[in-house]
PDB file of N, CA, C, O and CB in Angstrom:
ATOM      1  N   MET A   1       0.862  -1.095   0.015  1.00  0.00           N
ATOM      2  CA  MET A   1      -0.008   0.017   0.025  1.00  0.00           C
ATOM      3  C   MET A   1       0.895   1.191  -0.074  1.00  0.00           C
ATOM      4  O   MET A   1       1.842   1.264   0.709  1.00  0.00           O
ATOM      5  CB  MET A   1      -0.920   0.059   1.265  1.00  0.00           C
ATOM      6  N   PRO A   2       0.702   2.090  -0.934  1.00  0.00           N
ATOM      7  CA  PRO A   2       1.455   3.342  -0.943  1.00  0.00           C
ATOM      8  C   PRO A   2       1.277   4.205   0.267  1.00  0.00           C
ATOM      9  O   PRO A   2       0.194   4.160   0.851  1.00  0.00           O
ATOM     10  CB  PRO A   2       1.091   4.117  -2.112  1.00  0.00           C
ATOM     11  N   PRO A   3       2.235   4.987   0.702  1.00  0.00           N
ATOM     12  CA  PRO A   3       2.067   5.855   1.853  1.00  0.00           C
ATOM     13  C   PRO A   3       0.897   6.819   1.783  1.00  0.00           C
ATOM     14  O   PRO A   3       0.274   7.123   2.800  1.00  0.00           O
ATOM     15  CB  PRO A   3       3.286   6.618   2.047  1.00  0.00           C
ATOM     16  N   ASP A   4       0.589   7.318   0.540  1.00  0.00           N
ATOM     17  CA  ASP A   4      -0.356   8.410   0.461  1.00  0.00           C
ATOM     18  C   ASP A   4      -1.778   7.731   0.132  1.00  0.00           C
ATOM     19  O   ASP A   4      -2.717   8.481  -0.135  1.00  0.00           O
ATOM     20  CB  ASP A   4       0.116   9.513  -0.684  1.00  0.00           C
ATOM     21  N   ALA A   5      -1.957   6.442   0.141  1.00  0.00           N
ATOM     22  CA  ALA A   5      -3.180   5.813  -0.055  1.00  0.00           C
ATOM     23  C   ALA A   5      -4.163   5.986   1.119  1.00  0.00           C
ATOM     24  O   ALA A   5      -3.719   5.850   2.260  1.00  0.00           O
ATOM     25  CB  ALA A   5      -2.935   4.414  -0.318  1.00  0.00           C
ATOM     26  N   PRO A   6      -5.384   6.256   0.939  1.00  0.00           N
ATOM     27  CA  PRO A   6      -6.293   6.479   2.158  1.00  0.00           C
ATOM     28  C   PRO A   6      -6.507   5.110   2.844  1.00  0.00           C
ATOM     29  O   PRO A   6      -6.606   4.063   2.204  1.00  0.00           O
ATOM     30  CB  PRO A   6      -7.756   7.134   1.729  1.00  0.00           C
ATOM     31  N   ARG A   7      -6.568   5.190   4.154  1.00  0.00           N
ATOM     32  CA  ARG A   7      -6.830   4.041   4.907  1.00  0.00           C
ATOM     33  C   ARG A   7      -8.270   3.612   4.966  1.00  0.00           C
ATOM     34  O   ARG A   7      -9.102   4.364   5.474  1.00  0.00           O
ATOM     35  CB  ARG A   7      -6.349   4.243   6.202  1.00  0.00           C
ATOM     36  N   THR A   8      -8.603   2.453   4.476  1.00  0.00           N
ATOM     37  CA  THR A   8      -9.915   1.911   4.476  1.00  0.00           C
ATOM     38  C   THR A   8      -9.914   0.533   5.106  1.00  0.00           C
ATOM     39  O   THR A   8      -8.859  -0.061   5.325  1.00  0.00           O
ATOM     40  CB  THR A   8     -10.460   1.867   3.082  1.00  0.00           C
ATOM     41  N   SER A   9     -11.049   0.051   5.382  1.00  0.00           N
ATOM     42  CA  SER A   9     -11.112  -1.322   6.071  1.00  0.00           C
ATOM     43  C   SER A   9     -10.707  -2.361   5.053  1.00  0.00           C
ATOM     44  O   SER A   9     -10.416  -3.491   5.443  1.00  0.00           O
ATOM     45  CB  SER A   9     -12.597  -1.667   6.651  1.00  0.00           C
ATOM     46  N   SER A  10     -10.667  -2.026   3.682  1.00  0.00           N
ATOM     47  CA  SER A  10     -10.311  -3.053   2.711  1.00  0.00           C
ATOM     48  C   SER A  10      -8.809  -3.237   2.738  1.00  0.00           C
ATOM     49  O   SER A  10      -8.324  -4.222   2.182  1.00  0.00           O
ATOM     50  CB  SER A  10     -10.802  -2.683   1.284  1.00  0.00           C
ATOM     51  N   HIS A  11      -8.025  -2.328   3.364  1.00  0.00           N
ATOM     52  CA  HIS A  11      -6.557  -2.550   3.476  1.00  0.00           C
ATOM     53  C   HIS A  11      -6.172  -3.285   4.784  1.00  0.00           C
ATOM     54  O   HIS A  11      -4.979  -3.431   5.049  1.00  0.00           O
ATOM     55  CB  HIS A  11      -5.810  -1.185   3.411  1.00  0.00           C
ATOM     56  N   LEU A  12      -7.089  -3.731   5.573  1.00  0.00           N
ATOM     57  CA  LEU A  12      -6.755  -4.439   6.743  1.00  0.00           C
ATOM     58  C   LEU A  12      -6.287  -5.812   6.418  1.00  0.00           C
ATOM     59  O   LEU A  12      -5.561  -6.389   7.227  1.00  0.00           O
ATOM     60  CB  LEU A  12      -7.889  -4.481   7.657  1.00  0.00           C
ATOM     61  N   TRP A  13      -6.642  -6.393   5.294  1.00  0.00           N
ATOM     62  CA  TRP A  13      -6.122  -7.663   4.905  1.00  0.00           C
ATOM     63  C   TRP A  13      -4.602  -7.600   4.680  1.00  0.00           C
ATOM     64  O   TRP A  13      -3.891  -8.572   4.933  1.00  0.00           O
ATOM     65  CB  TRP A  13      -6.829  -8.142   3.661  1.00  0.00           C
ATOM     66  N   TRP A  14      -4.126  -6.472   4.213  1.00  0.00           N
ATOM     67  CA  TRP A  14      -2.695  -6.211   3.868  1.00  0.00           C
ATOM     68  C   TRP A  14      -1.896  -6.239   5.276  1.00  0.00           C
ATOM     69  O   TRP A  14      -0.802  -6.797   5.368  1.00  0.00           O
ATOM     70  CB  TRP A  14      -2.524  -4.712   3.055  1.00  0.00           C
ATOM     71  N   HIS A  15      -2.471  -5.650   6.271  1.00  0.00           N
ATOM     72  CA  HIS A  15      -1.829  -5.640   7.568  1.00  0.00           C
ATOM     73  C   HIS A  15      -1.853  -7.045   8.099  1.00  0.00           C
ATOM     74  O   HIS A  15      -0.858  -7.413   8.723  1.00  0.00           O
ATOM     75  CB  HIS A  15      -2.518  -4.658   8.543  1.00  0.00           C
ATOM     76  N   ALA A  16      -2.791  -7.829   7.946  1.00  0.00           N
ATOM     77  CA  ALA A  16      -2.887  -9.269   8.423  1.00  0.00           C
ATOM     78  C   ALA A  16      -1.733 -10.064   7.585  1.00  0.00           C
ATOM     79  O   ALA A  16      -1.000 -10.854   8.179  1.00  0.00           O
ATOM     80  CB  ALA A  16      -4.490  -9.931   8.135  1.00  0.00           C
ATOM     81  N   VAL A  17      -1.613  -9.856   6.355  1.00  0.00           N
ATOM     82  CA  VAL A  17      -0.659 -10.516   5.664  1.00  0.00           C
ATOM     83  C   VAL A  17       0.847 -10.218   6.093  1.00  0.00           C
ATOM     84  O   VAL A  17       1.723 -11.077   6.193  1.00  0.00           O
ATOM     85  CB  VAL A  17      -0.886 -10.207   4.295  1.00  0.00           C
ATOM     86  N   ASN A  18       0.987  -8.941   6.313  1.00  0.00           N
ATOM     87  CA  ASN A  18       2.279  -8.401   6.858  1.00  0.00           C
ATOM     88  C   ASN A  18       2.646  -9.069   8.135  1.00  0.00           C
ATOM     89  O   ASN A  18       3.711  -9.668   8.280  1.00  0.00           O
ATOM     90  CB  ASN A  18       2.200  -6.890   7.094  1.00  0.00           C
ATOM     91  N   TYR A  19       1.707  -8.946   9.087  1.00  0.00           N
ATOM     92  CA  TYR A  19       2.035  -9.555  10.416  1.00  0.00           C
ATOM     93  C   TYR A  19       2.233 -11.081  10.287  1.00  0.00           C
ATOM     94  O   TYR A  19       3.117 -11.625  10.948  1.00  0.00           O
ATOM     95  CB  TYR A  19       0.888  -9.254  11.462  1.00  0.00           C
ATOM     96  N   ALA A  20       1.421 -11.805   9.438  1.00  0.00           N
ATOM     97  CA  ALA A  20       1.590 -13.267   9.293  1.00  0.00           C
ATOM     98  C   ALA A  20       2.932 -13.566   8.729  1.00  0.00           C
ATOM     99  O   ALA A  20       3.581 -14.507   9.186  1.00  0.00           O
ATOM    100  CB  ALA A  20       0.505 -13.877   8.402  1.00  0.00           C
ATOM    101  N   ALA A  21       3.381 -12.840   7.783  1.00  0.00           N
ATOM    102  CA  ALA A  21       4.689 -13.088   7.142  1.00  0.00           C
ATOM    103  C   ALA A  21       5.772 -12.881   8.157  1.00  0.00           C
ATOM    104  O   ALA A  21       6.685 -13.707   8.171  1.00  0.00           O
ATOM    105  CB  ALA A  21       4.915 -12.162   5.914  1.00  0.00           C
ATOM    106  N   ARG A  22       5.789 -11.897   8.999  1.00  0.00           N
ATOM    107  CA  ARG A  22       6.732 -11.627   9.979  1.00  0.00           C
ATOM    108  C   ARG A  22       6.802 -12.648  11.147  1.00  0.00           C
ATOM    109  O   ARG A  22       7.854 -13.021  11.665  1.00  0.00           O
ATOM    110  CB  ARG A  22       6.463 -10.318  10.477  1.00  0.00           C
ATOM    111  N   LEU A  23       5.543 -13.061  11.503  1.00  0.00           N
ATOM    112  CA  LEU A  23       5.513 -14.167  12.494  1.00  0.00           C
ATOM    113  C   LEU A  23       5.970 -15.459  11.911  1.00  0.00           C
ATOM    114  O   LEU A  23       6.473 -16.308  12.648  1.00  0.00           O
ATOM    115  CB  LEU A  23       4.128 -14.351  13.055  1.00  0.00           C
ATOM    116  N   LEU A  24       5.831 -15.655  10.671  1.00  0.00           N
ATOM    117  CA  LEU A  24       6.292 -16.917  10.106  1.00  0.00           C
ATOM    118  C   LEU A  24       7.775 -16.943  10.032  1.00  0.00           C
ATOM    119  O   LEU A  24       8.361 -18.024  10.096  1.00  0.00           O
ATOM    120  CB  LEU A  24       5.706 -17.151   8.740  1.00  0.00           C
ATOM    121  N   VAL A  25       8.454 -15.767   9.895  1.00  0.00           N
ATOM    122  CA  VAL A  25       9.858 -15.722   9.938  1.00  0.00           C
ATOM    123  C   VAL A  25      10.424 -16.085  11.394  1.00  0.00           C
ATOM    124  O   VAL A  25      11.377 -16.842  11.577  1.00  0.00           O
ATOM    125  CB  VAL A  25      10.303 -14.323   9.487  1.00  0.00           C
ATOM    126  N   VAL A  26       9.734 -15.467  12.357  1.00  0.00           N
ATOM    127  CA  VAL A  26       9.987 -15.804  13.722  1.00  0.00           C
ATOM    128  C   VAL A  26       9.854 -17.197  14.072  1.00  0.00           C
ATOM    129  O   VAL A  26      10.751 -17.764  14.696  1.00  0.00           O
ATOM    130  CB  VAL A  26       9.164 -15.085  14.541  1.00  0.00           C
ATOM    131  N   ALA A  27       8.706 -17.845  13.683  1.00  0.00           N
ATOM    132  CA  ALA A  27       8.392 -19.189  13.866  1.00  0.00           C
ATOM    133  C   ALA A  27       9.459 -20.195  13.221  1.00  0.00           C
ATOM    134  O   ALA A  27       9.786 -21.243  13.778  1.00  0.00           O
ATOM    135  CB  ALA A  27       7.025 -19.404  13.300  1.00  0.00           C
ATOM    136  N   MET A  28       9.947 -19.785  12.038  1.00  0.00           N
ATOM    137  CA  MET A  28      10.825 -20.589  11.363  1.00  0.00           C
ATOM    138  C   MET A  28      12.220 -20.532  12.124  1.00  0.00           C
ATOM    139  O   MET A  28      12.893 -21.552  12.270  1.00  0.00           O
ATOM    140  CB  MET A  28      10.905 -20.138   9.885  1.00  0.00           C
ATOM    141  N   GLY A  29      12.602 -19.349  12.581  1.00  0.00           N
ATOM    142  CA  GLY A  29      13.804 -19.264  13.362  1.00  0.00           C
ATOM    143  C   GLY A  29      13.658 -20.103  14.684  1.00  0.00           C
ATOM    144  O   GLY A  29      14.628 -20.748  15.081  1.00  0.00           O
ATOM    145  N   LEU A  30      12.513 -20.109  15.348  1.00  0.00           N
ATOM    146  CA  LEU A  30      12.330 -20.915  16.541  1.00  0.00           C
ATOM    147  C   LEU A  30      12.336 -22.405  16.222  1.00  0.00           C
ATOM    148  O   LEU A  30      12.773 -23.224  17.031  1.00  0.00           O
ATOM    149  CB  LEU A  30      11.037 -20.537  17.230  1.00  0.00           C
ATOM    150  N   VAL A  31      11.851 -22.740  15.045  1.00  0.00           N
ATOM    151  CA  VAL A  31      11.962 -24.206  14.652  1.00  0.00           C
ATOM    152  C   VAL A  31      13.387 -24.637  14.473  1.00  0.00           C
ATOM    153  O   VAL A  31      13.842 -25.694  14.913  1.00  0.00           O
ATOM    154  CB  VAL A  31      11.199 -24.490  13.336  1.00  0.00           C
ATOM    155  N   LEU A  32      14.055 -23.741  13.796  1.00  0.00           N
ATOM    156  CA  LEU A  32      15.625 -24.081  13.686  1.00  0.00           C
ATOM    157  C   LEU A  32      16.385 -24.161  15.033  1.00  0.00           C
ATOM    158  O   LEU A  32      17.288 -24.965  15.267  1.00  0.00           O
ATOM    159  CB  LEU A  32      16.378 -22.949  12.817  1.00  0.00           C
ATOM    160  N   ILE A  33      15.920 -23.249  15.868  1.00  0.00           N
ATOM    161  CA  ILE A  33      16.612 -23.347  17.187  1.00  0.00           C
ATOM    162  C   ILE A  33      16.218 -24.622  18.112  1.00  0.00           C
ATOM    163  O   ILE A  33      17.041 -25.274  18.754  1.00  0.00           O
ATOM    164  CB  ILE A  33      16.291 -22.036  17.971  1.00  0.00           C
ATOM    165  N   LEU A  34      14.929 -24.850  18.077  1.00  0.00           N
ATOM    166  CA  LEU A  34      14.425 -25.811  19.048  1.00  0.00           C
ATOM    167  C   LEU A  34      14.148 -27.244  18.446  1.00  0.00           C
ATOM    168  O   LEU A  34      14.022 -28.202  19.209  1.00  0.00           O
ATOM    169  CB  LEU A  34      13.141 -25.249  19.661  1.00  0.00           C
ATOM    170  N   ALA A  35      14.056 -27.382  17.140  1.00  0.00           N
ATOM    171  CA  ALA A  35      13.711 -28.755  16.570  1.00  0.00           C
ATOM    172  C   ALA A  35      14.899 -29.710  16.606  1.00  0.00           C
ATOM    173  O   ALA A  35      16.026 -29.385  16.233  1.00  0.00           O
ATOM    174  CB  ALA A  35      13.218 -28.631  15.085  1.00  0.00           C
ATOM    175  N   PRO A  36      14.570 -30.906  17.080  1.00  0.00           N
ATOM    176  CA  PRO A  36      15.773 -31.860  17.078  1.00  0.00           C
ATOM    177  C   PRO A  36      16.022 -32.483  15.675  1.00  0.00           C
ATOM    178  O   PRO A  36      15.492 -33.532  15.310  1.00  0.00           O
ATOM    179  CB  PRO A  36      15.542 -33.049  18.134  1.00  0.00           C
ATOM    180  N   LEU A  37      16.852 -31.762  14.942  1.00  0.00           N
ATOM    181  CA  LEU A  37      17.153 -32.139  13.604  1.00  0.00           C
ATOM    182  C   LEU A  37      18.402 -33.093  13.634  1.00  0.00           C
ATOM    183  O   LEU A  37      19.300 -32.939  14.462  1.00  0.00           O
ATOM    184  CB  LEU A  37      17.400 -30.857  12.720  1.00  0.00           C
ATOM    185  N   PRO A  38      18.412 -34.061  12.712  1.00  0.00           N
ATOM    186  CA  PRO A  38      19.580 -34.945  12.666  1.00  0.00           C
ATOM    187  C   PRO A  38      20.695 -34.325  11.976  1.00  0.00           C
ATOM    188  O   PRO A  38      20.803 -34.417  10.753  1.00  0.00           O
ATOM    189  CB  PRO A  38      19.269 -36.221  12.016  1.00  0.00           C
ATOM    190  N   LEU A  39      21.515 -33.710  12.684  1.00  0.00           N
ATOM    191  CA  LEU A  39      22.687 -32.809  12.114  1.00  0.00           C
ATOM    192  C   LEU A  39      23.987 -33.296  12.718  1.00  0.00           C
ATOM    193  O   LEU A  39      24.082 -33.856  13.810  1.00  0.00           O
ATOM    194  CB  LEU A  39      22.494 -31.190  12.479  1.00  0.00           C
ATOM    195  N   THR A  40      24.945 -33.030  11.913  1.00  0.00           N
ATOM    196  CA  THR A  40      26.361 -33.232  12.481  1.00  0.00           C
ATOM    197  C   THR A  40      26.694 -32.115  13.445  1.00  0.00           C
ATOM    198  O   THR A  40      26.093 -31.048  13.326  1.00  0.00           O
ATOM    199  CB  THR A  40      27.469 -33.266  11.321  1.00  0.00           C
ATOM    200  N   PRO A  41      27.606 -32.275  14.389  1.00  0.00           N
ATOM    201  CA  PRO A  41      27.866 -31.211  15.372  1.00  0.00           C
ATOM    202  C   PRO A  41      28.303 -29.923  14.644  1.00  0.00           C
ATOM    203  O   PRO A  41      27.862 -28.865  15.095  1.00  0.00           O
ATOM    204  CB  PRO A  41      28.967 -31.665  16.399  1.00  0.00           C
ATOM    205  N   ASP A  42      29.094 -29.888  13.603  1.00  0.00           N
ATOM    206  CA  ASP A  42      29.383 -28.662  12.971  1.00  0.00           C
ATOM    207  C   ASP A  42      28.216 -27.942  12.387  1.00  0.00           C
ATOM    208  O   ASP A  42      28.070 -26.730  12.549  1.00  0.00           O
ATOM    209  CB  ASP A  42      30.331 -28.882  11.973  1.00  0.00           C
ATOM    210  N   SER A  43      27.356 -28.707  11.685  1.00  0.00           N
ATOM    211  CA  SER A  43      26.272 -28.013  11.156  1.00  0.00           C
ATOM    212  C   SER A  43      25.219 -27.629  12.121  1.00  0.00           C
ATOM    213  O   SER A  43      24.469 -26.676  11.914  1.00  0.00           O
ATOM    214  CB  SER A  43      25.718 -28.758  10.151  1.00  0.00           C
ATOM    215  N   GLU A  44      25.161 -28.436  13.260  1.00  0.00           N
ATOM    216  CA  GLU A  44      24.229 -28.042  14.298  1.00  0.00           C
ATOM    217  C   GLU A  44      24.478 -26.651  14.804  1.00  0.00           C
ATOM    218  O   GLU A  44      23.546 -25.858  14.934  1.00  0.00           O
ATOM    219  CB  GLU A  44      24.291 -28.996  15.427  1.00  0.00           C
ATOM    220  N   VAL A  45      25.629 -26.364  15.070  1.00  0.00           N
ATOM    221  CA  VAL A  45      25.905 -24.938  15.524  1.00  0.00           C
ATOM    222  C   VAL A  45      25.540 -23.866  14.480  1.00  0.00           C
ATOM    223  O   VAL A  45      25.034 -22.802  14.836  1.00  0.00           O
ATOM    224  CB  VAL A  45      27.409 -24.779  15.871  1.00  0.00           C
ATOM    225  N   PHE A  46      25.789 -24.143  13.231  1.00  0.00           N
ATOM    226  CA  PHE A  46      25.444 -23.247  12.189  1.00  0.00           C
ATOM    227  C   PHE A  46      23.913 -23.061  12.133  1.00  0.00           C
ATOM    228  O   PHE A  46      23.466 -21.916  12.082  1.00  0.00           O
ATOM    229  CB  PHE A  46      25.992 -23.755  10.866  1.00  0.00           C
ATOM    230  N   VAL A  47      23.089 -24.122  12.139  1.00  0.00           N
ATOM    231  CA  VAL A  47      21.651 -24.100  12.032  1.00  0.00           C
ATOM    232  C   VAL A  47      21.111 -23.413  13.202  1.00  0.00           C
ATOM    233  O   VAL A  47      20.259 -22.543  13.019  1.00  0.00           O
ATOM    234  CB  VAL A  47      21.069 -25.474  11.907  1.00  0.00           C
ATOM    235  N   ARG A  48      21.511 -23.703  14.398  1.00  0.00           N
ATOM    236  CA  ARG A  48      21.072 -23.020  15.635  1.00  0.00           C
ATOM    237  C   ARG A  48      21.367 -21.446  15.613  1.00  0.00           C
ATOM    238  O   ARG A  48      20.543 -20.606  15.976  1.00  0.00           O
ATOM    239  CB  ARG A  48      21.806 -23.689  16.869  1.00  0.00           C
ATOM    240  N   THR A  49      22.521 -21.188  15.187  1.00  0.00           N
ATOM    241  CA  THR A  49      22.919 -19.731  15.042  1.00  0.00           C
ATOM    242  C   THR A  49      22.041 -18.980  14.037  1.00  0.00           C
ATOM    243  O   THR A  49      21.563 -17.872  14.279  1.00  0.00           O
ATOM    244  CB  THR A  49      24.409 -19.617  14.585  1.00  0.00           C
ATOM    245  N   PHE A  50      21.856 -19.671  12.863  1.00  0.00           N
ATOM    246  CA  PHE A  50      21.015 -19.158  11.828  1.00  0.00           C
ATOM    247  C   PHE A  50      19.518 -18.986  12.414  1.00  0.00           C
ATOM    248  O   PHE A  50      18.838 -18.010  12.098  1.00  0.00           O
ATOM    249  CB  PHE A  50      21.067 -20.150  10.560  1.00  0.00           C
ATOM    250  N   GLY A  51      19.096 -19.885  13.193  1.00  0.00           N
ATOM    251  CA  GLY A  51      17.799 -19.806  13.725  1.00  0.00           C
ATOM    252  C   GLY A  51      17.604 -18.660  14.736  1.00  0.00           C
ATOM    253  O   GLY A  51      16.534 -18.066  14.862  1.00  0.00           O
ATOM    254  N   VAL A  52      18.718 -18.393  15.448  1.00  0.00           N
ATOM    255  CA  VAL A  52      18.647 -17.215  16.457  1.00  0.00           C
ATOM    256  C   VAL A  52      18.606 -15.902  15.574  1.00  0.00           C
ATOM    257  O   VAL A  52      17.839 -14.977  15.842  1.00  0.00           O
ATOM    258  CB  VAL A  52      20.009 -17.196  17.534  1.00  0.00           C
ATOM    259  N   VAL A  53      19.477 -15.880  14.509  1.00  0.00           N
ATOM    260  CA  VAL A  53      19.494 -14.665  13.656  1.00  0.00           C
ATOM    261  C   VAL A  53      18.061 -14.494  13.025  1.00  0.00           C
ATOM    262  O   VAL A  53      17.473 -13.413  13.031  1.00  0.00           O
ATOM    263  CB  VAL A  53      20.640 -14.785  12.496  1.00  0.00           C
ATOM    264  N   MET A  54      17.584 -15.567  12.520  1.00  0.00           N
ATOM    265  CA  MET A  54      16.338 -15.484  11.772  1.00  0.00           C
ATOM    266  C   MET A  54      15.160 -15.031  12.831  1.00  0.00           C
ATOM    267  O   MET A  54      14.339 -14.190  12.466  1.00  0.00           O
ATOM    268  CB  MET A  54      16.017 -16.965  11.047  1.00  0.00           C
ATOM    269  N   ALA A  55      15.103 -15.531  13.986  1.00  0.00           N
ATOM    270  CA  ALA A  55      14.116 -15.240  14.939  1.00  0.00           C
ATOM    271  C   ALA A  55      14.231 -13.694  15.335  1.00  0.00           C
ATOM    272  O   ALA A  55      13.245 -12.959  15.377  1.00  0.00           O
ATOM    273  CB  ALA A  55      14.285 -16.202  16.174  1.00  0.00           C
ATOM    274  N   LEU A  56      15.483 -13.292  15.609  1.00  0.00           N
ATOM    275  CA  LEU A  56      15.744 -11.875  15.972  1.00  0.00           C
ATOM    276  C   LEU A  56      15.348 -10.938  14.885  1.00  0.00           C
ATOM    277  O   LEU A  56      14.749  -9.887  15.113  1.00  0.00           O
ATOM    278  CB  LEU A  56      17.202 -11.659  16.296  1.00  0.00           C
ATOM    279  N   PHE A  57      15.726 -11.378  13.595  1.00  0.00           N
ATOM    280  CA  PHE A  57      15.299 -10.549  12.381  1.00  0.00           C
ATOM    281  C   PHE A  57      13.756 -10.466  12.307  1.00  0.00           C
ATOM    282  O   PHE A  57      13.206  -9.396  12.048  1.00  0.00           O
ATOM    283  CB  PHE A  57      15.869 -11.196  11.005  1.00  0.00           C
ATOM    284  N   GLY A  58      13.125 -11.502  12.516  1.00  0.00           N
ATOM    285  CA  GLY A  58      11.562 -11.499  12.462  1.00  0.00           C
ATOM    286  C   GLY A  58      11.035 -10.567  13.487  1.00  0.00           C
ATOM    287  O   GLY A  58      10.119  -9.786  13.232  1.00  0.00           O
ATOM    288  N   LEU A  59      11.597 -10.645  14.623  1.00  0.00           N
ATOM    289  CA  LEU A  59      11.072  -9.836  15.744  1.00  0.00           C
ATOM    290  C   LEU A  59      11.326  -8.375  15.454  1.00  0.00           C
ATOM    291  O   LEU A  59      10.466  -7.536  15.722  1.00  0.00           O
ATOM    292  CB  LEU A  59      11.728 -10.244  17.103  1.00  0.00           C
ATOM    293  N   TYR A  60      12.555  -8.030  14.882  1.00  0.00           N
ATOM    294  CA  TYR A  60      12.854  -6.665  14.486  1.00  0.00           C
ATOM    295  C   TYR A  60      11.867  -6.225  13.494  1.00  0.00           C
ATOM    296  O   TYR A  60      11.322  -5.131  13.636  1.00  0.00           O
ATOM    297  CB  TYR A  60      14.244  -6.529  13.936  1.00  0.00           C
ATOM    298  N   ARG A  61      11.601  -6.962  12.536  1.00  0.00           N
ATOM    299  CA  ARG A  61      10.662  -6.565  11.439  1.00  0.00           C
ATOM    300  C   ARG A  61       9.203  -6.398  11.963  1.00  0.00           C
ATOM    301  O   ARG A  61       8.445  -5.521  11.548  1.00  0.00           O
ATOM    302  CB  ARG A  61      10.688  -7.649  10.285  1.00  0.00           C
ATOM    303  N   LEU A  62       8.880  -7.317  12.913  1.00  0.00           N
ATOM    304  CA  LEU A  62       7.574  -7.153  13.515  1.00  0.00           C
ATOM    305  C   LEU A  62       7.445  -5.908  14.299  1.00  0.00           C
ATOM    306  O   LEU A  62       6.435  -5.231  14.109  1.00  0.00           O
ATOM    307  CB  LEU A  62       7.264  -8.284  14.368  1.00  0.00           C
ATOM    308  N   VAL A  63       8.322  -5.514  15.150  1.00  0.00           N
ATOM    309  CA  VAL A  63       8.204  -4.412  15.974  1.00  0.00           C
ATOM    310  C   VAL A  63       8.352  -3.169  15.099  1.00  0.00           C
ATOM    311  O   VAL A  63       7.688  -2.167  15.367  1.00  0.00           O
ATOM    312  CB  VAL A  63       9.217  -4.469  17.096  1.00  0.00           C
ATOM    313  N   TRP A  64       9.240  -3.192  14.011  1.00  0.00           N
ATOM    314  CA  TRP A  64       9.380  -1.987  13.129  1.00  0.00           C
ATOM    315  C   TRP A  64       8.083  -1.760  12.403  1.00  0.00           C
ATOM    316  O   TRP A  64       7.660  -0.609  12.300  1.00  0.00           O
ATOM    317  CB  TRP A  64      10.555  -2.149  12.091  1.00  0.00           C
ATOM    318  N   TYR A  65       7.395  -2.812  11.872  1.00  0.00           N
ATOM    319  CA  TYR A  65       6.178  -2.630  11.233  1.00  0.00           C
ATOM    320  C   TYR A  65       5.084  -2.027  12.092  1.00  0.00           C
ATOM    321  O   TYR A  65       4.327  -1.152  11.672  1.00  0.00           O
ATOM    322  CB  TYR A  65       5.762  -3.869  10.717  1.00  0.00           C
ATOM    323  N   TYR A  66       5.039  -2.501  13.232  1.00  0.00           N
ATOM    324  CA  TYR A  66       3.971  -2.125  14.286  1.00  0.00           C
ATOM    325  C   TYR A  66       4.307  -0.648  14.606  1.00  0.00           C
ATOM    326  O   TYR A  66       3.365   0.141  14.670  1.00  0.00           O
ATOM    327  CB  TYR A  66       4.019  -3.116  15.705  1.00  0.00           C
ATOM    328  N   TRP A  67       5.545  -0.215  14.807  1.00  0.00           N
ATOM    329  CA  TRP A  67       5.834   1.121  15.098  1.00  0.00           C
ATOM    330  C   TRP A  67       5.521   2.052  13.902  1.00  0.00           C
ATOM    331  O   TRP A  67       4.997   3.144  14.121  1.00  0.00           O
ATOM    332  CB  TRP A  67       7.255   1.228  15.509  1.00  0.00           C
ATOM    333  N   ARG A  68       5.816   1.668  12.681  1.00  0.00           N
ATOM    334  CA  ARG A  68       5.571   2.542  11.501  1.00  0.00           C
ATOM    335  C   ARG A  68       4.017   2.690  11.277  1.00  0.00           C
ATOM    336  O   ARG A  68       3.545   3.767  10.913  1.00  0.00           O
ATOM    337  CB  ARG A  68       6.284   1.922  10.182  1.00  0.00           C
ATOM    338  N   THR A  69       3.267   1.625  11.494  1.00  0.00           N
ATOM    339  CA  THR A  69       1.844   1.772  11.194  1.00  0.00           C
ATOM    340  C   THR A  69       1.245   2.599  12.383  1.00  0.00           C
ATOM    341  O   THR A  69       0.328   3.383  12.138  1.00  0.00           O
ATOM    342  CB  THR A  69       1.113   0.317  11.015  1.00  0.00           C
ATOM    343  N   ARG A  70       1.697   2.468  13.592  1.00  0.00           N
ATOM    344  CA  ARG A  70       1.261   3.379  14.610  1.00  0.00           C
ATOM    345  C   ARG A  70       1.659   4.864  14.358  1.00  0.00           C
ATOM    346  O   ARG A  70       0.881   5.787  14.599  1.00  0.00           O
ATOM    347  CB  ARG A  70       1.812   2.922  15.913  1.00  0.00           C
ATOM    348  N   GLN A  71       2.812   5.030  13.900  1.00  0.00           N
ATOM    349  CA  GLN A  71       3.197   6.321  13.606  1.00  0.00           C
ATOM    350  C   GLN A  71       2.388   6.968  12.525  1.00  0.00           C
ATOM    351  O   GLN A  71       2.056   8.149  12.625  1.00  0.00           O
ATOM    352  CB  GLN A  71       4.556   6.322  13.270  1.00  0.00           C
ATOM    353  N   GLN A  72       2.051   6.207  11.463  1.00  0.00           N
ATOM    354  CA  GLN A  72       1.230   6.689  10.431  1.00  0.00           C
ATOM    355  C   GLN A  72      -0.170   7.017  10.867  1.00  0.00           C
ATOM    356  O   GLN A  72      -0.717   8.036  10.445  1.00  0.00           O
ATOM    357  CB  GLN A  72       1.201   5.734   9.373  1.00  0.00           C
ATOM    358  N   ARG A  73      -0.799   6.151  11.737  1.00  0.00           N
ATOM    359  CA  ARG A  73      -2.072   6.423  12.286  1.00  0.00           C
ATOM    360  C   ARG A  73      -2.083   7.706  13.135  1.00  0.00           C
ATOM    361  O   ARG A  73      -3.054   8.463  13.122  1.00  0.00           O
ATOM    362  CB  ARG A  73      -2.513   5.257  13.089  1.00  0.00           C
ATOM    363  N   ASN A  74      -0.999   7.932  13.863  1.00  0.00           N
ATOM    364  CA  ASN A  74      -0.938   9.167  14.655  1.00  0.00           C
ATOM    365  C   ASN A  74      -0.802  10.467  13.818  1.00  0.00           C
ATOM    366  O   ASN A  74      -1.301  11.536  14.171  1.00  0.00           O
ATOM    367  CB  ASN A  74       0.224   9.074  15.609  1.00  0.00           C
ATOM    368  N   ALA A  75      -0.104  10.294  12.709  1.00  0.00           N
ATOM    369  CA  ALA A  75       0.063  11.456  11.775  1.00  0.00           C
ATOM    370  C   ALA A  75      -1.168  11.814  11.023  1.00  0.00           C
ATOM    371  O   ALA A  75      -1.384  12.958  10.621  1.00  0.00           O
ATOM    372  CB  ALA A  75       1.137  11.180  10.783  1.00  0.00           C
ATOM    373  N   GLU A  76      -2.013  10.755  10.833  1.00  0.00           N
ATOM    374  CA  GLU A  76      -3.293  11.046  10.119  1.00  0.00           C
ATOM    375  C   GLU A  76      -4.374  11.684  10.930  1.00  0.00           C
ATOM    376  O   GLU A  76      -5.302  12.313  10.422  1.00  0.00           O
ATOM    377  CB  GLU A  76      -3.839   9.812   9.567  1.00  0.00           C
ATOM    378  N   GLY A  77      -4.217  11.498  12.192  1.00  0.00           N
ATOM    379  CA  GLY A  77      -5.251  12.093  12.937  1.00  0.00           C
ATOM    380  C   GLY A  77      -5.353  11.604  14.315  1.00  0.00           C
ATOM    381  O   GLY A  77      -6.220  12.050  15.066  1.00  0.00           O
TER     382      GLY A  77
END
């Protein structure tokens, strides 16, 4: 949705899609961290580290999106 587009209830699905995508990234990171995967010790460290990075990135994106939408709502009125 462009920044200058008017906010209507028809755009609520877009917010739901954005939140779902960001939560999916967090969930995939948690799966990589917590899932008992059959890995060699060297690759296990890599996969767990990648899971931590992925979960933190998803959390960052989730918070950033919430903050920007809140900021836009406050600017509109």
